[in-house]
C-alpha positions as CSV (number, residue, x, y, z in Angstrom):
1,X,11.7,4.5,-17.6
2,X,8.5,2.6,-17.6
3,X,7.9,-1.1,-17.6
4,X,6.5,-2.7,-20.7
5,X,3.5,-5.0,-20.9
6,X,5.6,-7.4,-22.9
7,X,8.0,-7.5,-19.9
8,X,5.4,-8.9,-17.5
9,X,4.6,-12.4,-16.8
10,X,1.8,-14.0,-14.7
11,X,3.5,-14.9,-11.3
12,X,5.9,-11.8,-11.3
13,X,6.4,-10.0,-8.1
14,X,6.5,-6.3,-7.5
15,X,9.9,-5.0,-6.6
16,X,10.8,-4.5,-2.9
17,X,9.2,-1.2,-1.6
18,X,9.1,-0.6,2.2
19,X,8.7,2.3,4.7
20,X,9.2,2.5,8.4
21,X,6.4,4.4,9.9
22,X,6.0,6.1,13.3
23,X,4.6,9.5,14.6
24,X,6.6,11.7,12.3
25,X,5.2,10.0,9.2
26,X,1.5,9.7,10.7
27,X,1.7,13.5,11.6
28,X,2.8,14.5,8.1
29,X,0.1,12.3,6.5
30,X,-2.5,13.7,9.0
31,X,-1.5,17.3,8.3
32,X,-1.8,17.0,4.5
33,X,-5.2,15.2,4.9
34,X,-6.6,16.8,7.9
35,X,-6.9,13.5,9.6
36,X,-5.8,14.1,13.3
37,X,-7.6,11.0,14.6
38,X,-6.6,10.8,18.4
39,X,-6.0,7.0,18.4
40,X,-3.3,7.6,15.6
41,X,-1.6,10.4,17.5
42,X,-1.9,9.6,21.2
43,X,-0.8,6.4,22.9
44,X,-3.4,6.7,25.6
45,X,-6.1,7.1,23.1
46,X,-4.8,4.2,21.2
47,X,-4.9,2.1,24.4
48,X,-8.6,3.3,24.9
49,X,-9.4,2.1,21.4
50,X,-8.1,-1.4,22.4
51,X,-4.5,-1.4,21.1
52,X,-2.2,-2.2,24.2
53,X,0.8,-0.7,22.5
54,X,-0.9,2.8,22.1
55,X,-1.3,4.9,18.9
56,X,-1.5,2.8,15.7
57,X,-1.1,3.4,12.0
58,X,-3.6,4.9,9.6
59,X,-5.1,2.6,7.0
60,X,-5.3,5.3,4.4
61,X,-1.6,5.8,4.6
62,X,-1.0,2.1,3.9
63,X,-3.3,2.6,0.7
64,X,-1.0,5.6,-0.3
65,X,2.0,3.3,0.2
66,X,0.3,0.8,-2.3
67,X,-0.1,3.5,-4.8
68,X,3.4,4.7,-4.3
69,X,4.9,1.3,-4.7
70,X,2.8,0.7,-8.0
71,X,3.7,4.2,-9.5
72,X,7.4,3.4,-8.7
73,X,7.1,0.1,-10.4
74,X,5.2,1.2,-13.6
75,X,6.8,4.7,-14.2
76,X,5.3,7.8,-15.8
77,X,4.2,6.4,-19.1
78,X,1.7,3.9,-17.5
79,X,-1.2,4.6,-15.2
80,X,-2.9,3.0,-12.2
81,X,-6.3,1.9,-13.3
82,X,-7.8,0.5,-10.1
83,X,-6.7,-0.2,-6.6
84,X,-8.8,-1.7,-3.7
85,X,-7.8,-3.0,-0.3
86,X,-9.3,-4.0,3.0
87,X,-7.9,-2.8,6.3
88,X,-7.6,-6.2,8.1
89,X,-4.9,-5.5,10.8
90,X,-3.3,-2.4,12.4
91,X,0.4,-1.5,12.3
92,X,2.4,-0.3,15.3
93,X,4.7,2.6,15.7
94,X,8.1,1.9,14.1
95,X,6.8,-1.1,11.9
96,X,8.5,-1.5,8.7
97,X,5.7,-1.9,6.1
98,X,6.3,-3.6,2.7
99,X,4.0,-3.4,-0.2
100,X,3.8,-6.9,-2.0
101,X,2.3,-7.8,-5.1
102,X,2.0,-10.7,-7.4
103,X,0.8,-10.5,-11.2
104,X,-2.3,-12.7,-11.5
105,X,-3.4,-11.8,-15.1
106,X,-2.7,-9.8,-18.0
107,X,-5.0,-8.8,-21.0
108,X,-6.0,-6.3,-23.4
109,X,-9.3,-4.5,-22.4
110,X,-10.9,-1.4,-23.7
111,X,-7.8,-0.8,-25.9
112,X,-5.4,-0.8,-22.8
113,X,-3.0,-3.5,-22.0
114,X,-3.8,-4.2,-18.3
115,X,-1.9,-6.2,-15.6
116,X,-3.8,-7.4,-12.6
117,X,-2.2,-7.9,-9.2
118,X,-3.0,-9.3,-5.9
119,X,-1.4,-6.8,-3.4
120,X,-1.0,-6.4,0.3
121,X,0.9,-4.5,3.0
122,X,2.8,-6.6,5.5
123,X,4.6,-5.8,8.7
124,X,8.1,-6.6,9.4
125,X,7.0,-9.7,11.2
126,X,5.1,-10.7,8.0
127,X,1.6,-10.0,9.1
128,X,-0.9,-9.3,6.5
129,X,-2.5,-5.8,7.1
130,X,-4.1,-4.6,3.9
131,X,-4.9,-7.3,1.2
132,X,-6.4,-6.2,-2.0
133,X,-6.0,-6.0,-5.8
134,X,-4.8,-3.5,-8.3
135,X,-4.9,-3.1,-12.1
136,X,-2.2,-1.1,-14.0
137,X,-2.4,0.0,-17.7
138,X,0.9,-0.4,-19.3
139,X,2.4,0.8,-22.7
């Protein structure tokens, strides 16, 4: 099933998409991407990097969460055209991260029906960590 361009209105929100993250998720992500950075894997290294709570989450994993949330929403018949975000805050072990998004525009460009969104990844205490934008092309 895929969402259709005609089903989308400006102001619509992405469906709820959340993940709890901790060492297990960070380790799997690091293994796949060969990204074993000490302050993401070791509490003492995280403290030396300035995070009192120790090791902290990976920005690129939050980017991957955005892509997964978008793909879950649009389905296999659509495609993600563009994603950009900024890593503005860190996430801690065991945080629940939620991808949020709001439709800001929709138009036909270059023969594609595109939907524009403001996106973010927020922590369970509603702290913005990863604001950005996305464009998806829908059938």
